[in-house]
C-alpha positions in Angstrom: -11.9 0.7 -70.9 -12.3 0.1 -67.2 -9.2 0.1 -65.0 -8.4 -3.4 -63.8 -8.0 -4.1 -60.1 -4.3 -4.6 -60.1 -3.7 -1.2 -61.7 -6.0 0.5 -59.2 -3.9 -1.1 -56.4 -0.7 0.2 -58.0 -2.0 3.7 -58.4 -3.2 3.8 -54.8 0.1 2.7 -53.5 2.0 5.1 -55.7 0.1 8.0 -54.0 -0.1 6.8 -50.5 3.6 6.7 -49.6 6.8 8.5 -50.4 10.3 8.1 -49.0 13.7 9.6 -49.5 16.4 7.4 -50.9 19.3 9.5 -49.6 19.7 12.1 -46.9 22.5 14.6 -46.2 23.5 16.6 -43.1 26.5 18.4 -41.7 28.0 18.6 -38.3 31.0 20.0 -36.5 34.3 18.3 -37.1 34.9 18.4 -33.3 32.7 15.4 -32.7 35.0 13.0 -34.6 38.7 12.1 -34.0 40.7 9.8 -36.3 44.1 8.2 -35.9 45.8 6.1 -38.5 48.7 3.8 -37.7 51.9 5.2 -39.1 50.4 8.7 -39.5 49.0 9.6 -36.1 46.1 11.9 -35.5 44.3 13.5 -38.5 43.8 17.2 -38.1 40.8 19.0 -39.5 40.6 20.4 -42.1 42.9 17.8 -43.6 46.0 19.6 -45.1 47.5 18.5 -48.4 50.7 17.4 -46.6 48.8 15.1 -44.3 46.7 13.8 -47.2 49.9 12.8 -48.9 50.9 11.0 -45.7 47.7 9.1 -45.7 48.3 8.1 -49.4 51.5 6.5 -48.2 49.5 4.1 -46.1 46.9 3.3 -48.8 46.6 0.8 -51.6 44.7 0.9 -54.8 41.0 0.3 -54.1 39.4 -2.8 -55.6 36.1 -3.5 -57.2 34.3 -6.5 -58.5 33.4 -7.7 -62.0 31.6 -11.0 -62.2 33.5 -13.5 -60.0 36.7 -11.5 -60.1 38.0 -8.8 -57.7 40.0 -6.3 -59.8 42.0 -3.1 -59.6 41.3 -1.0 -62.7 41.9 2.7 -62.5 39.6 3.2 -65.5 36.7 2.2 -63.3 37.8 2.9 -59.7 40.7 5.2 -59.2 41.3 5.9 -55.5 43.4 4.9 -52.5 42.0 2.8 -49.7 43.7 2.6 -46.2 43.2 -0.9 -44.6 40.5 -0.7 -41.9 42.7 -2.3 -39.3 44.9 0.8 -39.4 42.1 3.3 -38.9 40.7 4.3 -35.5 37.7 6.6 -35.7 36.0 7.8 -32.5 32.8 9.8 -32.1 32.2 12.1 -29.1 29.4 11.1 -26.7 26.1 10.5 -28.6 27.1 12.3 -31.8 26.9 9.3 -34.0 23.7 8.1 -32.4 22.1 11.4 -33.0 23.2 11.3 -36.7 21.8 7.8 -37.1 18.5 8.8 -35.5 18.2 11.6 -38.1 19.1 9.3 -40.9 16.6 6.7 -39.8 13.8 9.3 -39.7 14.7 10.8 -43.0 14.9 7.5 -44.8 11.5 6.5 -43.4 12.8 3.5 -41.4 10.7 2.1 -38.5 10.9 4.2 -35.4 11.4 1.2 -33.0 14.2 -0.3 -35.1 17.9 0.2 -34.2 20.2 1.7 -36.9 23.9 1.1 -36.3 27.0 1.9 -38.4 30.1 -0.3 -39.0 33.3 1.2 -40.4 34.1 -0.1 -43.8 36.9 2.0 -45.3 38.9 5.2 -45.3 39.4 6.5 -48.9 41.7 9.2 -50.2 41.2 10.7 -53.6 43.9 12.8 -55.2 43.6 15.1 -58.3 42.3 13.2 -61.3 40.9 10.3 -59.3 37.2 9.2 -59.4 34.8 6.2 -59.0 32.4 5.4 -61.7 28.7 4.7 -61.0 28.2 1.5 -59.0 26.1 -0.1 -56.3 27.2 -1.3 -52.9 26.6 -4.9 -52.1 24.9 -5.9 -48.9 27.9 -7.2 -46.8 25.7 -8.3 -43.9 22.1 -9.8 -43.7 21.1 -6.7 -41.8 22.8 -4.1 -44.0 20.3 -1.6 -45.4 22.5 1.2 -46.7 25.8 3.2 -46.7 26.9 6.3 -44.8 29.7 8.4 -46.3 31.4 10.9 -44.1 33.5 13.4 -46.1 36.2 15.0 -43.9 36.7 18.8 -44.2 39.5 19.7 -46.8 40.2 22.2 -49.4 39.4 20.5 -52.7 37.3 21.0 -55.9 35.4 18.3 -57.8 34.8 14.9 -56.1 31.0 15.4 -55.8 29.1 12.4 -54.6 26.2 11.7 -57.0 23.4 9.4 -55.8 20.6 8.1 -58.1 17.5 6.1 -57.7 15.0 5.6 -60.5 14.9 8.9 -62.4 16.0 11.0 -59.4 19.5 12.3 -58.8 21.0 14.1 -55.8 24.5 15.7 -55.8 26.4 16.3 -52.6 29.6 18.4 -52.2 32.1 18.3 -49.3 32.9 21.2 -46.9 36.2 22.9 -46.0 35.2 23.3 -42.4 32.6 20.7 -41.4 31.9 17.0 -41.7 29.6 16.3 -44.6 27.5 13.1 -44.2 25.4 11.4 -46.8 23.3 8.2 -46.2 21.6 6.2 -48.9 20.1 2.8 -49.5 22.5 0.1 -50.6 20.8 -0.4 -54.0 21.2 3.2 -55.0 23.7 3.8 -57.8 26.3 6.4 -56.9 29.6 7.7 -58.1 32.4 10.1 -57.1 33.2 12.7 -59.8 36.8 13.4 -60.8 38.8 15.5 -58.3 40.0 18.7 -60.0 42.2 19.9 -57.2 43.2 19.1 -53.6 42.3 15.9 -51.8 39.0 14.3 -50.9 39.1 12.1 -47.8 36.1 10.1 -46.7 35.1 7.4 -44.2 32.4 4.9 -45.4 30.2 2.9 -43.0 27.8 0.0 -43.5 24.3 0.9 -42.1 22.8 -2.1 -40.3 19.1 -2.3 -39.2 18.0 -4.5 -36.4 15.5 -4.8 -33.5 11.8 -4.1 -34.0 11.7 -3.4 -37.8 7.9 -3.9 -38.1 6.0 -0.9 -39.4 2.8 0.2 -37.6 -0.3 -1.1 -39.2 -1.6 1.0 -42.1 -4.7 3.2 -42.1 -7.8 1.1 -41.8 -9.5 2.8 -44.7 -6.5 2.2 -47.0 -6.2 -1.4 -45.9 -9.9 -2.1 -46.6 -9.7 -0.5 -50.0 -6.7 -2.5 -51.0 -8.3 -5.7 -49.7 -11.3 -4.9 -52.1 -8.9 -4.5 -55.0 -7.3 -7.9 -54.2 -10.7 -9.6 -54.0 -11.7 -8.0 -57.3 -8.4 -9.2 -58.9 -8.9 -12.8 -57.9 -12.5 -13.0 -58.9 -12.2 -11.5 -62.4 -11.7 -14.0 -65.2 -8.7 -13.3 -67.5 -9.3 -13.1 -71.2 -6.7 -14.2 -73.7 -4.9 -11.3 -75.5 -6.0 -13.0 -78.8 -9.6 -13.2 -77.8 -11.7 -16.2 -77.0 -13.2 -17.4 -73.7 -11.8 -16.3 -70.3 -9.4 -18.8 -68.8 -10.5 -18.2 -65.2 -9.3 -15.8 -62.5 -5.5 -15.3 -62.1 -3.6 -17.5 -59.7 -1.5 -14.7 -58.2 -0.8 -11.0 -58.1 2.8 -9.7 -58.4 3.4 -6.1 -57.2 6.9 -4.9 -58.2 8.7 -2.8 -55.6 11.0 0.2 -56.1 14.3 -1.0 -54.6 16.6 -3.8 -55.4 17.5 -6.5 -52.9 19.9 -9.4 -52.9 18.8 -12.9 -51.9 20.5 -12.6 -48.5 18.8 -9.2 -47.8 15.2 -10.1 -48.9 12.8 -10.0 -46.0 9.9 -8.0 -44.6 12.1 -6.5 -41.9 14.6 -5.3 -44.5 12.3 -3.4 -46.9 13.5 0.1 -47.8 11.8 3.4 -47.8 8.5 3.4 -49.7 8.7 -0.4 -50.1 8.4 -0.8 -46.4 5.3 1.2 -46.1 3.7 -0.4 -49.2 4.7 -3.8 -47.9 3.0 -3.2 -44.6 -0.2 -2.1 -46.3 -0.3 -5.0 -48.8 0.4 -7.5 -46.0 -2.5 -6.1 -43.9 -4.8 -6.1 -46.9 -4.0 -9.7 -47.9 -4.6 -10.8 -44.3 -7.9 -9.1 -44.2 -9.0 -10.6 -47.6 -7.9 -14.1 -46.5 -4.9 -14.3 -48.8 -1.2 -15.1 -48.4 1.6 -12.6 -49.2 5.3 -13.5 -49.7 8.3 -11.5 -51.0 10.1 -12.4 -54.2 12.9 -11.5 -56.5 12.2 -11.1 -60.1 14.3 -10.9 -63.3 12.6 -8.7 -66.0 13.5 -8.7 -69.6 12.1 -6.0 -72.0 12.5 -5.9 -75.7 12.1 -2.6 -77.6 12.4 -1.8 -81.2 15.4 0.6 -81.3 17.9 2.3 -83.6 21.5 3.2 -83.1 22.2 6.9 -82.6 25.2 8.5 -84.3 26.3 5.2 -85.8 27.2 3.8 -82.4 28.0 0.1 -82.4 28.3 -2.2 -79.5 26.3 -1.1 -76.4 26.6 -4.4 -74.6 26.4 -3.8 -70.8 28.7 -5.3 -68.2 27.7 -5.7 -64.6 30.4 -5.7 -61.9 30.1 -6.8 -58.3 31.8 -8.4 -55.4 32.0 -8.2 -51.6 33.1 -4.5 -51.8 31.2 -2.5 -54.4 29.4 -3.1 -57.7 31.2 -1.1 -60.2 30.1 -0.5 -63.8 31.6 1.2 -66.7 28.9 3.5 -67.9 30.4 3.9 -71.3 29.5 0.4 -72.2 25.8 0.7 -71.3 24.7 4.2 -72.3 21.0 4.1 -73.3 21.5 7.5 -74.9 23.2 5.7 -77.7 19.9 4.3 -78.9 16.7 5.7 -80.1 14.2 3.5 -78.3 10.9 2.9 -79.9 7.9 0.8 -78.9 7.9 -2.0 -76.3 7.7 -5.3 -78.1 7.7 -7.7 -75.2 8.2 -7.8 -71.5 8.7 -11.0 -69.4 8.8 -11.3 -65.6 10.4 -14.4 -64.0 10.3 -15.0 -60.3 13.7 -16.4 -59.2 13.3 -16.5 -55.4 10.6 -16.1 -52.8 10.3 -16.3 -49.1 8.3 -18.9 -47.2 5.0 -18.0 -45.5 6.9 -16.8 -42.4 8.9 -14.4 -44.5 12.2 -15.8 -43.4 13.2 -18.9 -45.4 14.2 -18.1 -48.9 13.3 -20.6 -51.6 14.8 -20.7 -55.1 12.1 -20.8 -57.8 11.7 -20.3 -61.5 8.3 -19.1 -62.5 7.3 -17.0 -65.6 4.4 -14.7 -64.6 1.6 -13.7 -66.9 1.3 -10.0 -67.7 -2.3 -10.1 -66.3 -0.8 -10.9 -62.9 1.8 -8.0 -62.7 1.5 -4.4 -61.6 3.8 -1.7 -60.3 3.8 1.9 -59.1 7.0 2.6 -60.9 7.7 1.5 -64.5 10.6 -0.8 -65.1 12.1 1.5 -67.7 12.7 4.0 -64.8 15.3 1.6 -63.4 18.8 1.0 -64.5 19.2 -2.3 -66.4 22.0 -4.5 -65.2 22.8 -5.4 -68.8 21.5 -4.7 -72.3 22.0 -6.2 -75.7 21.4 -4.5 -79.0 20.6 -6.6 -82.1 21.0 -4.9 -85.4 18.9 -5.6 -88.5 18.7 -9.3 -89.2 16.6 -9.4 -92.4 13.5 -11.0 -91.0 12.9 -8.5 -88.2 14.0 -5.0 -87.2 16.6 -3.7 -84.8 15.8 -4.6 -81.2 17.3 -3.6 -77.8 16.9 -6.2 -75.0 17.4 -5.0 -71.4 17.4 -7.0 -68.1 16.5 -5.7 -64.7 16.5 -7.0 -61.1 13.4 -6.1 -59.1 11.8 -7.3 -55.9 8.1 -8.0 -55.6 5.2 -8.8 -53.2 3.4 -11.8 -54.4 -0.2 -12.4 -53.2 -2.3 -15.5 -53.8 -5.4 -17.1 -52.2 -4.5 -19.4 -49.3 -6.1 -22.3 -51.1 -3.8 -21.7 -54.1 -0.6 -21.6 -52.0 0.2 -25.2 -52.7 -0.4 -24.8 -56.4 1.8 -21.7 -56.7 4.7 -23.5 -55.1 4.1 -26.7 -57.0 4.2 -24.9 -60.3 7.8 -24.0 -59.8 8.9 -27.3 -58.3 7.0 -30.5 -59.4 9.4 -32.6 -57.3 8.6 -30.7 -54.2 4.9 -31.0 -54.9 5.1 -34.8 -55.3 7.0 -35.1 -52.0 4.4 -32.9 -50.2 1.5 -34.9 -51.6 3.1 -38.1 -50.6 3.3 -36.9 -47.0 -0.4 -35.9 -46.8 -3.4 -38.0 -45.9 -5.1 -39.4 -49.1 -8.1 -37.1 -48.9 -6.0 -34.0 -48.3 -3.6 -35.1 -51.1 -6.6 -35.4 -53.5 -7.8 -31.9 -52.7 -4.3 -30.4 -53.1 -3.6 -32.3 -56.3 -6.8 -31.0 -57.9 -5.3 -27.5 -57.8 -2.4 -28.6 -60.0 -4.4 -29.8 -63.0 -4.5 -26.5 -64.9 -0.7 -26.3 -65.2 0.8 -29.7 -64.2 1.5 -31.1 -67.6 3.3 -28.0 -68.9 5.2 -27.3 -65.6 6.5 -30.8 -65.3 7.6 -31.2 -68.9 9.3 -27.8 -68.9 11.4 -28.7 -65.8 12.4 -32.2 -66.7 12.5 -32.5 -70.5 16.3 -31.7 -70.8 17.5 -33.5 -67.7 17.4 -37.3 -67.8 18.4 -37.7 -64.1 15.7 -35.3 -63.0 13.1 -37.1 -65.2 14.0 -40.5 -63.6 13.8 -39.0 -60.1 10.6 -37.2 -60.7 9.0 -40.2 -62.4 9.8 -42.4 -59.4 8.2 -39.8 -57.1 5.2 -39.6 -59.3 4.6 -43.4 -59.1 4.9 -43.4 -55.3 2.7 -40.4 -54.9 0.0 -41.8 -57.3 -0.2 -44.8 -55.0 -0.5 -42.6 -51.9 -3.3 -40.5 -53.3 -5.3 -43.7 -54.1 -7.5 -42.1 -56.6 -7.6 -43.2 -60.3 -8.3 -39.7 -61.8 -5.6 -38.0 -59.7 -3.1 -40.7 -60.5 -3.7 -40.3 -64.2 -3.2 -36.5 -63.9 0.0 -36.8 -62.0 1.5 -39.5 -64.3 0.1 -38.2 -67.6 3.0 -35.9 -68.6 5.5 -38.7 -68.7 6.5 -40.9 -71.7 6.7 -44.6 -72.0 10.5 -44.4 -72.1 10.5 -43.3 -68.5 9.1 -46.7 -67.4 12.0 -49.0 -66.7 12.7 -52.1 -64.6 13.1 -49.8 -61.5 9.5 -48.7 -61.8 8.1 -52.2 -62.3 7.0 -52.7 -58.7 5.1 -49.4 -58.1 3.6 -49.5 -61.6 2.4 -53.1 -61.1 0.8 -52.0 -57.8 -1.0 -49.1 -59.5 -2.2 -51.4 -62.3 -3.6 -53.8 -59.8 -5.2 -51.0 -57.8 -7.0 -49.2 -60.7 -7.6 -52.0 -63.2 -6.8 -52.8 -66.8 -8.8 -50.1 -68.5 -7.0 -47.4 -66.4 -3.6 -49.0 -67.2 -4.3 -49.3 -70.9 -5.3 -45.7 -71.1 -2.3 -44.5 -69.2 0.0 -46.5 -71.5 -1.7 -45.1 -74.6 -1.1 -41.6 -73.2 2.5 -42.3 -72.5 3.0 -43.7 -76.0 1.6 -40.6 -77.5 -1.8 -41.7 -78.6 -3.5 -39.0 -80.6 -0.3 -37.2 -81.4 1.5 -37.1 -84.7 3.8 -40.1 -85.1 6.9 -38.0 -85.5 6.4 -36.3 -82.1 6.4 -39.6 -80.2 9.0 -41.7 -82.0 12.7 -41.4 -82.2 16.0 -42.8 -81.1 15.1 -42.7 -77.4 12.1 -44.9 -78.0 14.1 -47.3 -80.1 16.7 -47.6 -77.4 14.0 -48.1 -74.8 12.4 -51.0 -76.7 15.8 -52.6 -77.2 17.4 -52.0 -73.9 14.8 -51.3 -71.2 11.6 -53.1 -72.2 13.0 -56.6 -71.6 14.0 -55.8 -68.1 10.7 -54.0 -67.4 8.8 -57.1 -68.5 10.9 -59.3 -66.4 10.3 -57.1 -63.4 6.6 -57.1 -64.0 6.5 -60.9 -64.3 8.3 -61.1 -61.0 5.6 -59.2 -59.2 2.8 -61.1 -57.3 0.3 -62.3 -59.9 2.6 -61.3 -62.7 2.7 -64.7 -64.4 -1.0 -65.3 -64.6 -3.0 -65.6 -67.9 -0.1 -66.5 -70.1 -0.2 -65.4 -73.7 1.9 -65.9 -76.7 4.1 -62.9 -77.6 2.2 -62.1 -80.8 -1.1 -62.0 -78.9 0.4 -59.9 -76.2 1.3 -57.1 -78.5 -1.8 -57.2 -80.8 -5.4 -56.1 -80.2 -4.8 -53.5 -77.5 -4.8 -50.3 -79.5 -1.5 -50.7 -81.1 -2.5 -52.1 -84.5 -0.7 -54.7 -86.6 3.1 -54.9 -86.5 4.9 -53.7 -89.6 8.5 -54.7 -89.9 9.1 -51.5 -92.0 8.0 -49.2 -89.1 10.8 -47.4 -87.4 11.4 -48.6 -83.8 10.5 -52.3 -84.4 13.0 -54.5 -82.6 12.7 -58.3 -83.0 14.7 -58.6 -79.7 11.9 -57.1 -77.8 9.4 -59.3 -79.4 11.4 -62.4 -78.6 11.9 -61.6 -75.0 8.6 -60.0 -74.0 7.0 -62.2 -71.3 3.3 -63.1 -70.8 2.0 -60.9 -67.9 -1.3 -59.2 -67.2 0.5 -55.9 -67.5 2.8 -56.6 -70.4 0.0 -57.0 -72.8 -0.9 -53.3 -72.2 2.5 -52.0 -73.2 2.5 -50.4 -76.7 3.8 -52.5 -79.6 6.3 -51.2 -82.2 
């Protein structure tokens, strides 16, 4: 079977770029001097006696779990000296030289400026440790962490840094400063101290200035642009067979690093992601497409079995403004024998605007035919997992959830539709602000998904339904096209039409005529659908409580009292059939109060 375009793109990007996720170096201890209030100057190597003095100025280090900030020696067992007591000074340009090396090794843009802000001074005594965790980005420009381990005579306390399936282990020195820098989303831990004391300064690494990467190789950009054009011109076939449904609306390329909403931006991409992002941006521009950054939640479901009769395995994720700590014993995938992948879903939760700066919340499930990646999701660490044992009707399953970032590409003419799919309310506001001809063209791109998207985002929220319905009535008037108005209003139900909508509905009815109005009302009433899907207590309450006020509102509109009819003739002969007093939803009160108006006779009869 031929390789599809999105997989060609992912393979090319996998081979074109590579970047380190952590870097280590050593330097003479003479370039750094430290003073701690209440202790004085710290001498290198740090003696056991002075380490104990430092302990006297410390307090148990905290970590986050959910919304809480905790001290739990089972997760993080170390002493932290308040930053305001610590005065660290580097000689001349020593720190700048170190940061230049770090910037080069991590593959950050040459013209950007990398700075370091002191975060903490930590002291580990024998038996202490810090379980695997991630550092949260404490500043919009924070891209990583720098750990400076002071020279001391100790054993254990190795700093272990992981990304995807790679792991680097770093040990301190008895005579020199040991420095390790890594991206903020890398999981890392400090092994248990066996003897002596481990003392370390931690810094937040901040990236600013010109963070743009140089344009990619022209040949690579051209080849990627060709893959994008192929992707957006190839019809997608249903996995169950049948006719193709048309080309995809978007391409979602999953990146290799994690990002928080505050840190997502083209200027803050890390390592290989930055180089890949530059290439994809250039290729999209050449092909006439638009590229934005996004955050995605991914859920995978595998068939799985417990190993060694282990029960539980429900992961817990911990985070706050300090570090994201996690108890690995609660989320050990080695406790399961993982079988085949049953299902994988990708949901975009945020994306940037076209300028790459403004972050927009979204909720969009992406089809598998629109997704590709150079690194498999199973190579990442899930932020939580859930094992479901045998339930009788299906086998054992293991669900895992991941956070990933992505580059999303779409044709410029599909930009409005992609944003509208996640926010129908936004789409209606945008259409209402356009000129009628522009609004008609933009609205035409919504038709393939409008019904499902609007129902999915309003069905369980009555306040949102009412607000969105009001917008839809106003927008249908602005568009001034009968077919477009029918498409925009079609997903609603007759229960949404109340006295508050009488004026805009009457205006539309006058504008587009009685046949259009009758067909819209039949659609709202559920014409052609099974009776049990369109009737229920909501409709009964609407007939009893809302219909009289609606009819009164319609009668009050200009021309609303013309062509009077008796109530019985108003409800008969317009596609509703004869009234049956045994039919659920019949309310004599509505029949007694329904006015004679040119619009009321189009309302469905129950």
